[in-house]
C-alpha positions in Angstrom: 101.6 180.8 146.9 99.5 180.7 143.2 101.5 177.2 142.5 100.3 175.6 145.6 96.6 177.1 144.9 96.7 175.7 141.2 98.0 171.8 142.7 95.1 172.2 145.4 92.3 173.0 142.6 94.0 170.6 140.3 93.6 167.6 143.1 90.0 168.7 143.7 88.9 168.4 140.6 90.8 165.6 139.5 89.3 163.4 142.3 86.0 165.1 142.1 85.9 164.3 138.3 87.8 160.9 138.4 89.9 162.5 135.6 92.2 159.4 135.3 88.9 157.4 134.2 88.0 159.7 131.6 88.3 159.2 128.2 91.7 161.9 128.0 92.1 162.8 131.2 91.0 166.9 130.5 90.2 169.0 132.8 90.3 172.1 131.5 91.0 175.4 133.6 91.4 174.6 137.3 92.4 177.9 138.8 92.5 181.7 137.7 94.3 183.7 139.8 95.0 187.5 138.4 97.2 187.2 135.3 97.4 183.2 135.0 94.8 180.2 134.0 95.9 176.9 134.8 95.2 174.1 132.7 95.8 170.3 133.4 95.6 166.8 132.1 95.8 163.8 133.9 97.5 160.8 132.4 96.0 157.0 132.9 99.2 156.8 135.3 97.4 159.8 137.6 100.7 162.0 136.6 99.6 165.7 135.8 100.2 167.7 132.7 100.0 171.3 134.0 100.3 174.7 131.6 100.0 177.8 133.1 98.9 180.5 130.5 99.3 184.3 131.3 97.1 187.1 130.0 99.7 188.2 127.3 100.1 185.0 125.7 95.7 184.5 125.2 96.5 185.9 122.1 98.3 183.2 121.0 96.4 180.7 122.9 93.4 181.9 121.6 91.1 178.6 122.1 90.8 175.4 124.2 91.8 173.2 121.5 95.4 175.2 121.6 95.6 174.4 124.9 94.5 170.7 124.7 97.5 170.4 122.2 100.1 171.6 124.0 99.2 169.4 126.7 98.9 166.5 124.2 102.6 167.3 123.4 103.5 167.6 127.1 102.1 164.2 128.2 103.3 162.2 125.1 106.8 163.5 125.7 106.8 162.7 129.3 105.3 158.6 128.2 108.5 158.9 126.2 110.5 159.9 128.7 109.0 157.7 131.3 109.4 154.5 129.1 112.8 154.7 129.4 114.3 151.5 131.0 117.0 153.9 133.1 114.9 156.3 134.5 115.3 156.3 138.5 111.6 156.7 138.9 112.6 158.5 142.2 114.4 161.0 140.2 113.6 164.3 138.3 113.5 163.5 134.2 116.8 163.8 132.4 115.4 163.1 129.0 116.7 165.6 126.4 113.6 165.0 124.1 111.7 165.9 126.9 113.6 169.3 128.1 113.1 170.4 124.1 109.6 170.0 124.1 109.2 171.6 127.3 111.8 174.5 126.2 109.8 174.8 122.9 106.6 175.9 125.2 108.5 178.5 127.1 109.9 180.0 124.4 106.5 180.6 122.6 
């Protein structure tokens, strides 16, 4: 339920601000439900990097600069994976490098 509400909020904010045309596509916090805040960055190709931060992690993510840094790293890893000439755009990303980046944030 939270994921669907977050996606609706992301789409509404992205269309209202024309996020992909902005300088870095950062939308900031777009949705908060109970113990989870959702932050988003939209790439120039309209791909959305979404990070959910729980209240227990707020001490680890003390300010928006940290959130931006995480989103920048995720977007860069996505861009690297998307530039793979052998990646079928209709399938999931199967890049080991992208998986390592995503896993590094899940563990921290």
